C-alpha positions in Angstrom: 34.3 6.1 10.8 31.1 7.8 9.7 28.3 8.2 12.3 25.2 6.4 11.2 22.0 8.3 11.8 18.4 6.9 12.0 15.8 7.9 9.5 14.3 11.3 10.1 11.1 11.2 12.2 8.7 12.2 9.4 10.0 9.5 7.1 10.0 6.9 9.8 6.3 7.7 10.7 5.3 7.5 7.0 7.0 4.1 6.5 5.5 2.8 9.8 2.0 3.7 8.5 2.8 1.6 5.4 4.0 -1.4 7.3 1.2 -1.1 9.9 -1.5 -1.2 7.2 0.1 -4.4 5.7 0.0 -6.1 9.1 -3.2 -7.9 8.2 -3.5 -10.9 5.9 -6.7 -9.7 4.2 -5.1 -6.3 3.3 -2.1 -8.1 1.9 -4.4 -10.3 -0.2 -6.2 -7.2 -1.5 -3.0 -5.4 -2.4 -1.7 -8.5 -4.1 -4.9 -9.1 -6.0 -5.1 -5.5 -7.3 -1.4 -5.4 -8.2 -1.6 -8.7 -10.0 -4.8 -7.9 -11.9 -3.5 -4.6 -13.1 -7.0 -3.1 -13.5 -9.6 -1.4 -11.3 -11.9 -3.8 -9.5 -15.2 -3.4 -7.8 -15.7 -4.2 -4.2 -17.9 -7.1 -5.2 -15.1 -8.6 -7.3 -12.6 -8.2 -4.5 -15.1 -9.8 -2.0 -15.5 -12.8 -4.3 -11.7 -13.2 -4.7 -10.7 -12.9 -1.1 -13.8 -14.6 0.3 -14.4 -12.1 3.1 -17.6 -10.1 3.7 -18.3 -6.9 1.9 -18.2 -4.7 5.0 -14.9 -6.1 6.0 -13.4 -5.6 2.5 -14.7 -2.0 2.5 -13.1 -1.3 5.9 -9.8 -2.7 4.6 -10.0 -0.7 1.4 -10.5 2.4 3.5 -7.3 1.8 5.4 -5.4 1.0 2.3 -6.7 4.2 0.7 -5.6 6.3 3.7 -2.0 5.4 3.1 -2.5 5.6 -0.7 -1.7 2.0 -1.4 -5.0 1.9 -3.4 -6.8 4.6 -5.3 -10.6 4.8 -5.6 -12.4 5.6 -8.9 -16.1 6.3 -8.9 -18.5 5.5 -11.8 -22.0 6.5 -10.8 -22.8 4.6 -7.6 -20.0 2.0 -8.1 -16.6 2.3 -6.6 -13.6 0.7 -8.3 -10.2 0.3 -6.6 -6.8 0.0 -8.2 -3.3 -0.3 -6.9 -1.3 2.9 -6.7 1.5 2.2 -9.1 3.8 4.5 -7.1 3.5 2.2 -4.1 4.8 -0.7 -6.2 7.9 1.3 -6.7 8.2 3.0 -3.4 7.4 0.3 -0.9 10.3 -2.0 -1.6 12.6 1.0 -1.5 11.2 1.9 1.9 11.9 -1.6 3.2 15.5 -1.4 2.0 16.0 2.0 3.6 14.6 0.8 6.9 16.9 -2.2 6.9 19.9 0.0 6.2 20.4 -1.0 2.5 20.7 1.6 -0.2 17.4 2.2 -1.9 17.3 0.8 -5.4 17.6 3.7 -7.9 18.6 6.4 -5.5 17.3 8.1 -2.4 14.0 7.2 -0.8 10.9 8.9 -2.1 9.2 11.6 -0.1 5.7 10.2 -0.6 4.0 7.2 -2.2 
């Protein structure tokens, strides 16, 4: 019988950061909104959609950007945020790998 090994530490830490950042309902709403809209959105548009204050949305976007779930684009003084398409592919694979299932489409990615 083959010995089953845990994930290597670096991969486990990266995946943990992804799961941690999604441990907040507002951040899940923001990720869902950006993924479903499929286009960059301004902070104001996100504020209107999730009905949370601007400073709160900005703080959440900062955390999402740190793990590269969202990407910022700048146009003059305005900031627009969009979903990182690689995360749409990588995150479900990460969940599968953590749960001991084979990753869809092959081995887990190194980075999102």
